[in-house]
C-alpha positions, 0 to 999 in steps of 0.5 A: 631469896632474901628480903634484904635485896629489894627491887632492881637492887645491884646485888653483889655488883659492888662487892668488888673484892672477893679474896680474903686478906691473909695475915701473911703476905700473899701474892698471885700472878697469872699469865695466859696466851691463846689463839688469835693473839689472845693474852691475859695476865693478872696480879694480886698482892695482899698483906695484913699489918696488925689491924690494917689490911691491904690488897692490890690487883692489876689485870690486862687482856687483849685479843683479836677476837674469837674464831667461828666453828669450821662448820660455819657457813659464810653469810652476807656479813660473815665469811667465817674464820675470825668473827668480825668485830669481836676484838677487845683490849681491857685494863683493870685495877682493884684496891681494898683497904681494910681496918679491924677496930675490934674482933669481928668488925671491919671498915673497908674501902674498895675500888674497881677500875676498868677501861678498854675498847671492844667491837660488837659482832654484828648480824651475819645476814642483815643487809643494809637497805639504805646507805644512811641506815645506822641504827638497824642491822647489821650495826657496824658498831664499836666501843672506842671507850668503855670505862667503869669506876666503882668505889664502895665504903663498907662498915660491919660492926659487931656488938655482942648480939647486934651486927650493924652493916652500912655500904655506901657506893658510887658507880661511874660509867663513861662509854663512847659508841662509834657507829659506822656505815661500812664493815671496815669501820672507816666511815663514821656516821655517829658517835654516842657518848654515855655519862652514867652514874649510880650513887647509893647506900644500904643500911642493915641491922641484924639482931641475934635474939638467941642461938636459933633465931635472928631478926634483920631490918634495914633500908636502902636508897640509890639514884641512877642518872643516864646521860647520852649525847648523840653526834650525828655526822650524817644529819649534822645535828647533836641530840641529848637524852637524860633519864633519872631514877630514885629507888628506896627500899625498906626490908625486915626479915626473921630467920628461926630454927625450931625442934633442934634445928630440924625446922627452919622458917624464914619470913620477910618483906620489902617495900619499894618505891621508885620515883622518876627524876624526869626524862627529856630529849632535846637537840643542840640549840633548843630553848623550849625543852619539855621534861616528862615525869611519872608518878612514884610506883610502890610495891610490897613484896613478901617472902616465905621459906620453910625447910624441914629436916625430916630425917638425918639425910633428908630435907623437904621445903617450900618457898613462895615469894612476890617479886617486882622488877622495875624497868631498868635504866638500859631498858628505858634508854633503849626505848627513848632512843627509839622515840617512845614514851618510856613512862608507858613501860610498866614494872613487872610483878611475879609470884614465884612458888617452889617445892624441893626435896634434897638428901645427902648420903655419905659421898653423894647428894641430890636435889629435886625442885619444882617451880611455878612462876606467874608473871604479869607485865613481863618486860620483853622485846623481840630482838636487839633493835626492837623496843621493850614492851609489857607482855600482859602475862606469862607462866613459867613451869619447870623442874630441876634435878641435880646430883653430885658425888665423890665416889673415889678420892681421885674422882668427883662429878656433878650433873643437873637437868632442868625442864622449862615450859615458858608460856605466854598467856597474853591475849592476841589483841595485846602487845606481844599477843603473837608470842606462844613461848617466851623467846630465848628460853631453852626447853631443857638444859643438861649440864655434866661436870667430871673432875679427875685428880691423878697426876694432873687435875682434869675438869670436863664440862658438858652443856646441852641446850634443847629447843628454844624459840625467837620471833621475826617480823615478816610483813611487808612495809605498810602491812599489819605485823606478821610474826613467825616463830622460829626454832633455835637449833639445839646444841652440845658444848664440851669444855676442858681444863687441865692443870698441873701443880709443881714446885709447890707454888706453881701451876700450869694450865690448859683451857679448851672451850668448845672442844668439839668445835660445834657450830651453834647459836644462842641467838639467830644470826649471831654465831657463837665461838668455835673451838678456842684455847688458852695455855698459862702459868700461875704462881700462888704464894 
């Protein structure tokens, strides 16, 4: 982990174009068709004209939804077959204009635009206890509009041994969520519109002190604003919410190799400040609107990574890092919707420790790691319709083994196995005290990938999840909360991809997900997709 990314940073979300602009003209066209009237197509075109590069992209997708496994048993809100309310339609465009003033330096303007509509599959078992029950299960909800527009301006300027980086970005989201009283989505109860934006920048300076060392420092800031308008047709009222946050980060980091590059040490820190811009909720016609605020919260997060190449093919290492995660805009908006004081939701902090050993011999590589995370004020909730709260403390211990190899030219493989023990150490008198093991975290995960290249390219992927838990409230109304732990059944999923290249620039492909049509859940009462497939053709020039 690097100190460059502070608390609640967007990471790579604004790096919206990952394809390189080639010196010669490039064109990629892909079209795919699947079950349930699923279609997907995209086109990318790029070309460099001297110091100027240009890339354009367009994609479109539409589907009636996904099918459930044939082993799925009909329930109150789901009779099997095509998953209720899982349809979607989406359109996206990408644009990147890049200028190279000098060698190894770029100035780029990028834009990603996405719009569409989609249904939100509902709880298959929950019953409506009241004809005006809108906000709880089973939630007959649809996004009639889902729009996101991301624009970023990047500067990467290289001067001898100094690299200057600057990113300025703006993210705009406009969503319309329709809530219905019936599963046919005909009787509209409420329409919520969301008008959110993020504006920020990130500056960095990298100094290459010599061939074996570099020092970087920088700062970033961003402003997040969430606005919601709830137009209720049942209660004949309009309610408004507004939340604002500002985040500031300063970081510094040094990376150095010693002893002919056999020893690597990375030492860094970031200092973060999050300041509330206030939040408020009011109804149409209100004249006395109280705005709530909270104090700025600071955090200091150091990190250290040491890696030693003991022998030619063997490396050992250790890392320790302090991390802070502030409540996100979505988490605070969720609690505000439920009428809670969002200032009571505290940031979570953790100290993460890891040791690892990795080796590589000819055609094979392997890595074994063991980690320990100590988390305070973990932000958690019991389910989709519940508020977020702070779990006093938790400990996550785990280990992971991964092996990869290519024993023959036509065959390669990769496998990983992880074991996780996520335990709550919260006392019973605190919120979430009934939680023994963290919800929705599998105790073990096994993944295997097999790749064959003989006449055709065949990729087979296996994923096995074992034993995770969730918690349900079973108390009668008015009684103290009684929570029970329920196991989410383990499952195994096999995916397959078959591809054949012909006439140099063309390739045909078949994708089959959940090949064995396994009936499985990653969250109770929300069945996952059964067998589904796509066939397509791709042209790459």
